[in-house]
GUDREN-962862 format. One record per residue (C-alpha): x, y negated, z; residue number from 1; residue in three letters. Coordinates in Angstrom, 3 decimals, m for minus. Example, Ala and Ser with C-alpha at 12.3 -4.5 7.8 and 13.67 -1.06 7.14 Angstrom:
// GUDREN-962862
<rec><u>12.300</u><v>4.500</v><w>7.800</w><n>1</n><res>ala</res></rec>
<rec><u>13.670</u><v>1.060</v><w>7.140</w><n>2</n><res>ser</res></rec>
This chain:
// GUDREN-962862
<rec><u>m38.006</u><v>m4.605</v><w>1.900</w><n>1</n><res>met</res></rec>
<rec><u>m38.333</u><v>m1.203</v><w>3.503</w><n>2</n><res>his</res></rec>
<rec><u>m36.755</u><v>1.681</v><w>1.572</w><n>3</n><res>tyr</res></rec>
<rec><u>m37.352</u><v>5.388</v><w>2.158</w><n>4</n><res>pro</res></rec>
<rec><u>m34.801</u><v>6.721</v><w>4.670</w><n>5</n><res>glu</res></rec>
<rec><u>m32.580</u><v>8.605</v><w>2.162</w><n>6</n><res>pro</res></rec>
<rec><u>m32.160</u><v>5.414</v><w>0.088</w><n>7</n><res>ile</res></rec>
<rec><u>m31.546</u><v>3.317</v><w>3.212</w><n>8</n><res>ser</res></rec>
<rec><u>m28.800</u><v>5.723</v><w>4.316</w><n>9</n><res>lys</res></rec>
<rec><u>m27.240</u><v>5.640</v><w>0.847</w><n>10</n><res>leu</res></rec>
<rec><u>m27.324</u><v>1.808</v><w>0.832</w><n>11</n><res>ile</res></rec>
<rec><u>m25.773</u><v>1.725</v><w>4.309</w><n>12</n><res>asp</res></rec>
<rec><u>m23.043</u><v>4.125</v><w>3.161</w><n>13</n><res>ser</res></rec>
<rec><u>m22.171</u><v>1.949</v><w>0.160</w><n>14</n><res>phe</res></rec>
<rec><u>m22.069</u><v>m1.150</v><w>2.392</w><n>15</n><res>met</res></rec>
<rec><u>m19.271</u><v>0.463</v><w>4.425</w><n>16</n><res>lys</res></rec>
<rec><u>m17.001</u><v>0.171</v><w>1.380</w><n>17</n><res>leu</res></rec>
<rec><u>m14.825</u><v>m2.970</v><w>1.166</w><n>18</n><res>pro</res></rec>
<rec><u>m16.235</u><v>m5.747</v><w>m1.003</w><n>19</n><res>gly</res></rec>
<rec><u>m19.702</u><v>m4.175</v><w>m1.257</w><n>20</n><res>ile</res></rec>
<rec><u>m22.464</u><v>m6.447</v><w>m0.008</w><n>21</n><res>gly</res></rec>
<rec><u>m26.181</u><v>m5.661</v><w>0.374</w><n>22</n><res>pro</res></rec>
<rec><u>m27.162</u><v>m6.486</v><w>m3.240</w><n>23</n><res>lys</res></rec>
<rec><u>m24.368</u><v>m4.422</v><w>m4.760</w><n>24</n><res>thr</res></rec>
<rec><u>m25.124</u><v>m1.551</v><w>m2.365</w><n>25</n><res>ala</res></rec>
<rec><u>m28.776</u><v>m1.527</v><w>m3.476</w><n>26</n><res>val</res></rec>
<rec><u>m27.733</u><v>m1.614</v><w>m7.139</w><n>27</n><res>arg</res></rec>
<rec><u>m25.296</u><v>1.298</v><w>m6.620</w><n>28</n><res>leu</res></rec>
<rec><u>m27.849</u><v>3.332</v><w>m4.662</w><n>29</n><res>ala</res></rec>
<rec><u>m30.441</u><v>3.006</v><w>m7.409</w><n>30</n><res>phe</res></rec>
<rec><u>m27.795</u><v>3.781</v><w>m10.034</w><n>31</n><res>phe</res></rec>
<rec><u>m27.025</u><v>7.036</v><w>m8.201</w><n>32</n><res>val</res></rec>
<rec><u>m30.736</u><v>7.886</v><w>m8.129</w><n>33</n><res>leu</res></rec>
<rec><u>m30.860</u><v>7.542</v><w>m11.927</w><n>34</n><res>glu</res></rec>
<rec><u>m27.788</u><v>9.742</v><w>m12.476</w><n>35</n><res>met</res></rec>
<rec><u>m28.142</u><v>13.352</v><w>m13.583</w><n>36</n><res>lys</res></rec>
<rec><u>m28.164</u><v>15.725</v><w>m10.624</w><n>37</n><res>glu</res></rec>
<rec><u>m24.979</u><v>17.500</v><w>m11.817</w><n>38</n><res>asp</res></rec>
<rec><u>m23.140</u><v>14.159</v><w>m12.007</w><n>39</n><res>asp</res></rec>
<rec><u>m24.247</u><v>13.279</v><w>m8.467</w><n>40</n><res>val</res></rec>
<rec><u>m22.978</u><v>16.641</v><w>m7.188</w><n>41</n><res>phe</res></rec>
<rec><u>m19.641</u><v>16.113</v><w>m8.986</w><n>42</n><res>glu</res></rec>
<rec><u>m19.380</u><v>12.619</v><w>m7.496</w><n>43</n><res>phe</res></rec>
<rec><u>m20.107</u><v>13.942</v><w>m4.007</w><n>44</n><res>gly</res></rec>
<rec><u>m17.687</u><v>16.823</v><w>m4.497</w><n>45</n><res>lys</res></rec>
<rec><u>m14.943</u><v>14.392</v><w>m5.609</w><n>46</n><res>ala</res></rec>
<rec><u>m15.468</u><v>12.338</v><w>m2.430</w><n>47</n><res>leu</res></rec>
<rec><u>m15.341</u><v>15.383</v><w>m0.163</w><n>48</n><res>val</res></rec>
<rec><u>m12.330</u><v>16.896</v><w>m1.955</w><n>49</n><res>asn</res></rec>
<rec><u>m10.387</u><v>13.635</v><w>m1.818</w><n>50</n><res>ala</res></rec>
<rec><u>m10.974</u><v>13.413</v><w>1.927</w><n>51</n><res>lys</res></rec>
<rec><u>m10.305</u><v>17.102</v><w>2.586</w><n>52</n><res>arg</res></rec>
<rec><u>m7.439</u><v>17.848</v><w>0.172</w><n>53</n><res>asp</res></rec>
<rec><u>m5.303</u><v>14.725</v><w>0.547</w><n>54</n><res>leu</res></rec>
<rec><u>m2.784</u><v>14.205</v><w>3.312</w><n>55</n><res>thr</res></rec>
<rec><u>0.273</u><v>12.051</v><w>3.958</w><n>56</n><res>tyr</res></rec>
<rec><u>3.813</u><v>13.103</v><w>3.117</w><n>57</n><res>cys</res></rec>
<rec><u>5.634</u><v>13.959</v><w>6.338</w><n>58</n><res>ser</res></rec>
<rec><u>8.720</u><v>12.208</v><w>4.982</w><n>59</n><res>asn</res></rec>
<rec><u>7.612</u><v>8.945</v><w>3.312</w><n>60</n><res>cys</res></rec>
<rec><u>3.917</u><v>8.835</v><w>4.418</w><n>61</n><res>his</res></rec>
<rec><u>2.626</u><v>8.346</v><w>0.845</w><n>62</n><res>his</res></rec>
<rec><u>m0.755</u><v>9.929</v><w>0.097</w><n>63</n><res>ile</res></rec>
<rec><u>m0.346</u><v>13.346</v><w>m1.493</w><n>64</n><res>thr</res></rec>
<rec><u>m1.981</u><v>16.692</v><w>m2.143</w><n>65</n><res>asp</res></rec>
<rec><u>1.175</u><v>18.550</v><w>m1.092</w><n>66</n><res>arg</res></rec>
<rec><u>3.893</u><v>18.021</v><w>1.499</w><n>67</n><res>asp</res></rec>
<rec><u>6.497</u><v>16.794</v><w>0.761</w><n>68</n><res>pro</res></rec>
<rec><u>5.124</u><v>14.578</v><w>m1.996</w><n>69</n><res>cys</res></rec>
<rec><u>6.305</u><v>14.743</v><w>m5.619</w><n>70</n><res>met</res></rec>
<rec><u>8.504</u><v>11.656</v><w>m5.192</w><n>71</n><res>ile</res></rec>
<rec><u>10.344</u><v>12.977</v><w>m2.137</w><n>72</n><res>cys</res></rec>
<rec><u>10.704</u><v>16.383</v><w>m3.811</w><n>73</n><res>glu</res></rec>
<rec><u>12.164</u><v>14.931</v><w>m7.038</w><n>74</n><res>asp</res></rec>
<rec><u>15.909</u><v>15.673</v><w>m6.959</w><n>75</n><res>thr</res></rec>
<rec><u>16.607</u><v>13.132</v><w>m9.729</w><n>76</n><res>ser</res></rec>
<rec><u>15.607</u><v>10.199</v><w>m7.505</w><n>77</n><res>arg</res></rec>
<rec><u>18.226</u><v>7.967</v><w>m5.891</w><n>78</n><res>asp</res></rec>
<rec><u>18.209</u><v>8.971</v><w>m2.216</w><n>79</n><res>lys</res></rec>
<rec><u>20.448</u><v>6.020</v><w>m1.254</w><n>80</n><res>thr</res></rec>
<rec><u>17.568</u><v>3.510</v><w>m1.659</w><n>81</n><res>met</res></rec>
<rec><u>14.262</u><v>3.269</v><w>0.195</w><n>82</n><res>ile</res></rec>
<rec><u>11.600</u><v>0.764</v><w>m0.826</w><n>83</n><res>cys</res></rec>
<rec><u>9.414</u><v>m0.165</v><w>2.162</w><n>84</n><res>val</res></rec>
<rec><u>5.765</u><v>m0.931</v><w>1.304</w><n>85</n><res>val</res></rec>
<rec><u>2.485</u><v>m1.549</v><w>3.143</w><n>86</n><res>his</res></rec>
<rec><u>0.395</u><v>1.252</v><w>1.665</w><n>87</n><res>asp</res></rec>
<rec><u>0.145</u><v>3.963</v><w>m0.975</w><n>88</n><res>ser</res></rec>
<rec><u>m1.386</u><v>1.566</v><w>m3.520</w><n>89</n><res>lys</res></rec>
<rec><u>1.943</u><v>m0.298</v><w>m3.477</w><n>90</n><res>asp</res></rec>
<rec><u>3.834</u><v>2.920</v><w>m4.288</w><n>91</n><res>val</res></rec>
<rec><u>1.517</u><v>3.527</v><w>m7.233</w><n>92</n><res>ile</res></rec>
<rec><u>2.039</u><v>m0.054</v><w>m8.481</w><n>93</n><res>ala</res></rec>
<rec><u>5.832</u><v>0.339</v><w>m8.252</w><n>94</n><res>met</res></rec>
<rec><u>5.727</u><v>3.700</v><w>m10.018</w><n>95</n><res>glu</res></rec>
<rec><u>3.702</u><v>2.249</v><w>m12.935</w><n>96</n><res>lys</res></rec>
<rec><u>6.650</u><v>m0.069</v><w>m13.597</w><n>97</n><res>met</res></rec>
<rec><u>8.852</u><v>3.002</v><w>m14.254</w><n>98</n><res>lys</res></rec>
<rec><u>12.024</u><v>1.127</v><w>m13.303</w><n>99</n><res>glu</res></rec>
<rec><u>12.550</u><v>1.962</v><w>m9.645</w><n>100</n><res>tyr</res></rec>
<rec><u>14.054</u><v>5.434</v><w>m9.141</w><n>101</n><res>arg</res></rec>
<rec><u>14.670</u><v>5.432</v><w>m5.378</w><n>102</n><res>gly</res></rec>
<rec><u>12.501</u><v>6.688</v><w>m2.516</w><n>103</n><res>leu</res></rec>
<rec><u>9.693</u><v>4.965</v><w>m0.594</w><n>104</n><res>tyr</res></rec>
<rec><u>8.506</u><v>4.493</v><w>2.942</w><n>105</n><res>his</res></rec>
<rec><u>4.833</u><v>3.621</v><w>3.478</w><n>106</n><res>val</res></rec>
<rec><u>4.198</u><v>1.666</v><w>6.679</w><n>107</n><res>leu</res></rec>
<rec><u>0.382</u><v>1.926</v><w>6.626</w><n>108</n><res>his</res></rec>
<rec><u>m0.036</u><v>m1.689</v><w>7.632</w><n>109</n><res>gly</res></rec>
<rec><u>1.861</u><v>m4.754</v><w>8.713</w><n>110</n><res>ala</res></rec>
<rec><u>2.690</u><v>m6.375</v><w>12.026</w><n>111</n><res>ile</res></rec>
<rec><u>m0.131</u><v>m8.765</v><w>12.917</w><n>112</n><res>ser</res></rec>
<rec><u>m0.324</u><v>m10.042</v><w>16.517</w><n>113</n><res>pro</res></rec>
<rec><u>m3.631</u><v>m11.790</v><w>15.697</w><n>114</n><res>val</res></rec>
<rec><u>m5.206</u><v>m8.417</v><w>14.865</w><n>115</n><res>glu</res></rec>
<rec><u>m3.377</u><v>m6.661</v><w>17.695</w><n>116</n><res>gly</res></rec>
<rec><u>m1.153</u><v>m4.637</v><w>15.343</w><n>117</n><res>ile</res></rec>
<rec><u>2.375</u><v>m4.184</v><w>16.624</w><n>118</n><res>gly</res></rec>
<rec><u>5.376</u><v>m2.215</v><w>15.316</w><n>119</n><res>pro</res></rec>
<rec><u>4.206</u><v>0.852</v><w>17.249</w><n>120</n><res>glu</res></rec>
<rec><u>0.939</u><v>0.868</v><w>15.250</w><n>121</n><res>asp</res></rec>
<rec><u>2.663</u><v>1.279</v><w>11.883</w><n>122</n><res>ile</res></rec>
<rec><u>5.344</u><v>3.701</v><w>10.643</w><n>123</n><res>lys</res></rec>
<rec><u>8.418</u><v>1.705</v><w>11.776</w><n>124</n><res>val</res></rec>
<rec><u>9.792</u><v>4.366</v><w>14.148</w><n>125</n><res>ala</res></rec>
<rec><u>9.507</u><v>6.956</v><w>11.376</w><n>126</n><res>glu</res></rec>
<rec><u>11.493</u><v>4.668</v><w>9.055</w><n>127</n><res>leu</res></rec>
<rec><u>14.267</u><v>4.186</v><w>11.628</w><n>128</n><res>ile</res></rec>
<rec><u>14.439</u><v>7.967</v><w>12.084</w><n>129</n><res>lys</res></rec>
<rec><u>14.867</u><v>8.438</v><w>8.300</w><n>130</n><res>arg</res></rec>
<rec><u>17.842</u><v>6.074</v><w>8.317</w><n>131</n><res>leu</res></rec>
<rec><u>19.831</u><v>8.108</v><w>10.846</w><n>132</n><res>gln</res></rec>
<rec><u>21.354</u><v>10.617</v><w>8.398</w><n>133</n><res>asp</res></rec>
<rec><u>23.637</u><v>8.002</v><w>6.705</w><n>134</n><res>asp</res></rec>
<rec><u>22.296</u><v>8.756</v><w>3.193</w><n>135</n><res>thr</res></rec>
<rec><u>20.466</u><v>5.448</v><w>2.758</w><n>136</n><res>val</res></rec>
<rec><u>22.626</u><v>2.504</v><w>1.676</w><n>137</n><res>gln</res></rec>
<rec><u>19.904</u><v>m0.017</v><w>0.790</w><n>138</n><res>glu</res></rec>
<rec><u>16.503</u><v>m0.811</v><w>2.240</w><n>139</n><res>leu</res></rec>
<rec><u>14.284</u><v>m2.826</v><w>m0.131</w><n>140</n><res>ile</res></rec>
<rec><u>11.600</u><v>m4.739</v><w>1.739</w><n>141</n><res>met</res></rec>
<rec><u>8.569</u><v>m4.887</v><w>m0.574</w><n>142</n><res>ala</res></rec>
<rec><u>5.969</u><v>m5.961</v><w>1.972</w><n>143</n><res>thr</res></rec>
<rec><u>3.360</u><v>m8.500</v><w>0.886</w><n>144</n><res>asp</res></rec>
<rec><u>4.417</u><v>m12.166</v><w>0.652</w><n>145</n><res>pro</res></rec>
<rec><u>2.112</u><v>m13.303</v><w>3.458</w><n>146</n><res>asn</res></rec>
<rec><u>2.676</u><v>m14.049</v><w>7.149</w><n>147</n><res>ile</res></rec>
<rec><u>2.176</u><v>m10.420</v><w>8.208</w><n>148</n><res>glu</res></rec>
<rec><u>4.381</u><v>m9.063</v><w>5.417</w><n>149</n><res>gly</res></rec>
<rec><u>7.151</u><v>m11.544</v><w>6.199</w><n>150</n><res>glu</res></rec>
<rec><u>6.957</u><v>m10.792</v><w>9.937</w><n>151</n><res>ala</res></rec>
<rec><u>7.166</u><v>m7.062</v><w>9.219</w><n>152</n><res>thr</res></rec>
<rec><u>10.145</u><v>m7.490</v><w>6.877</w><n>153</n><res>ala</res></rec>
<rec><u>11.971</u><v>m9.671</v><w>9.406</w><n>154</n><res>met</res></rec>
<rec><u>11.278</u><v>m7.280</v><w>12.287</w><n>155</n><res>tyr</res></rec>
<rec><u>12.568</u><v>m4.262</v><w>10.349</w><n>156</n><res>ile</res></rec>
<rec><u>15.608</u><v>m6.135</v><w>9.040</w><n>157</n><res>ser</res></rec>
<rec><u>16.594</u><v>m7.131</v><w>12.606</w><n>158</n><res>arg</res></rec>
<rec><u>16.317</u><v>m3.498</v><w>13.704</w><n>159</n><res>leu</res></rec>
<rec><u>18.310</u><v>m2.149</v><w>10.758</w><n>160</n><res>val</res></rec>
<rec><u>21.011</u><v>m4.845</v><w>10.342</w><n>161</n><res>lys</res></rec>
<rec><u>23.323</u><v>m3.410</v><w>13.055</w><n>162</n><res>pro</res></rec>
<rec><u>23.501</u><v>m0.080</v><w>11.144</w><n>163</n><res>thr</res></rec>
<rec><u>25.285</u><v>m1.724</v><w>8.200</w><n>164</n><res>gly</res></rec>
<rec><u>22.589</u><v>m0.705</v><w>5.706</w><n>165</n><res>ile</res></rec>
<rec><u>22.090</u><v>m3.368</v><w>3.024</w><n>166</n><res>lys</res></rec>
<rec><u>18.654</u><v>m4.971</v><w>3.374</w><n>167</n><res>ile</res></rec>
<rec><u>17.100</u><v>m6.757</v><w>0.403</w><n>168</n><res>thr</res></rec>
<rec><u>13.740</u><v>m8.433</v><w>m0.154</w><n>169</n><res>arg</res></rec>
<rec><u>11.842</u><v>m8.329</v><w>m3.429</w><n>170</n><res>ile</res></rec>
<rec><u>11.709</u><v>m11.727</v><w>m5.108</w><n>171</n><res>ala</res></rec>
<rec><u>8.578</u><v>m13.822</v><w>m4.829</w><n>172</n><res>his</res></rec>
<rec><u>7.558</u><v>m16.708</v><w>m6.993</w><n>173</n><res>gly</res></rec>
<rec><u>5.624</u><v>m17.640</v><w>m10.072</w><n>174</n><res>leu</res></rec>
<rec><u>3.895</u><v>m14.839</v><w>m11.956</w><n>175</n><res>pro</res></rec>
<rec><u>4.717</u><v>m14.421</v><w>m15.633</w><n>176</n><res>val</res></rec>
<rec><u>2.160</u><v>m16.433</v><w>m17.574</w><n>177</n><res>gly</res></rec>
<rec><u>1.358</u><v>m18.618</v><w>m14.547</w><n>178</n><res>gly</res></rec>
<rec><u>1.174</u><v>m22.420</v><w>m14.656</w><n>179</n><res>asp</res></rec>
<rec><u>3.488</u><v>m24.486</v><w>m12.472</w><n>180</n><res>leu</res></rec>
<rec><u>0.777</u><v>m27.044</v><w>m11.734</w><n>181</n><res>glu</res></rec>
<rec><u>m1.492</u><v>m24.437</v><w>m10.118</w><n>182</n><res>tyr</res></rec>
<rec><u>1.164</u><v>m22.889</v><w>m7.864</w><n>183</n><res>ala</res></rec>
<rec><u>1.138</u><v>m23.726</v><w>m4.158</w><n>184</n><res>asp</res></rec>
<rec><u>4.173</u><v>m25.175</v><w>m2.373</w><n>185</n><res>glu</res></rec>
<rec><u>5.269</u><v>m21.883</v><w>m0.786</w><n>186</n><res>val</res></rec>
<rec><u>5.177</u><v>m20.063</v><w>m4.131</w><n>187</n><res>thr</res></rec>
<rec><u>7.155</u><v>m22.848</v><w>m5.814</w><n>188</n><res>leu</res></rec>
<rec><u>9.676</u><v>m22.858</v><w>m2.978</w><n>189</n><res>ser</res></rec>
<rec><u>10.161</u><v>m19.072</v><w>m3.260</w><n>190</n><res>arg</res></rec>
<rec><u>10.487</u><v>m19.310</v><w>m7.035</w><n>191</n><res>ala</res></rec>
<rec><u>13.188</u><v>m21.959</v><w>m6.648</w><n>192</n><res>leu</res></rec>
<rec><u>15.045</u><v>m19.913</v><w>m4.010</w><n>193</n><res>glu</res></rec>
<rec><u>14.948</u><v>m16.815</v><w>m6.219</w><n>194</n><res>gly</res></rec>
<rec><u>16.225</u><v>m18.573</v><w>m9.348</w><n>195</n><res>arg</res></rec>
<rec><u>18.957</u><v>m16.900</v><w>m11.401</w><n>196</n><res>arg</res></rec>
<rec><u>21.302</u><v>m17.870</v><w>m14.175</w><n>197</n><res>glu</res></rec>
<rec><u>20.139</u><v>m17.341</v><w>m17.762</w><n>198</n><res>ile</res></rec>
């Protein structure tokens, strides 16, 4: 079906978002058309402001509206630990837990030769530079438990090992409330490796 150009452009814009297919894009476009004009302007303003007013912390590379970010600026945080994550969403997930009180380093990706992403394409060099002042005693690798995340963790650990900094990896295994019978072999293997005394 042929839509008027403004609707077509709106549909095309929604389809650029991850996980939004043609049907959902059409539904969202028509939802926007039914919204009050003030709400549409607020929505548009929120999009523009998020793009314009947010930046990345020059220290940890977490998304922020000021530099350095609130986490790096917080003097009560443990500066001897850095948790290495793929992206800012991982920092937010860790912060919701309210148990980790160290610093972060956001890589903005993972090493993936298949996709042509090497260590120079993510924030590895910036991490190594942060480790040169001898403050950090432990590097916690919290990259995703997939091939790319494991490759990234291994690459960084090989670079950092000679410095004497302790390198740890977050545990992987069965989720709380999960069923053993539905877990794949790799997950079960990791759960067994990460077992602890009770």
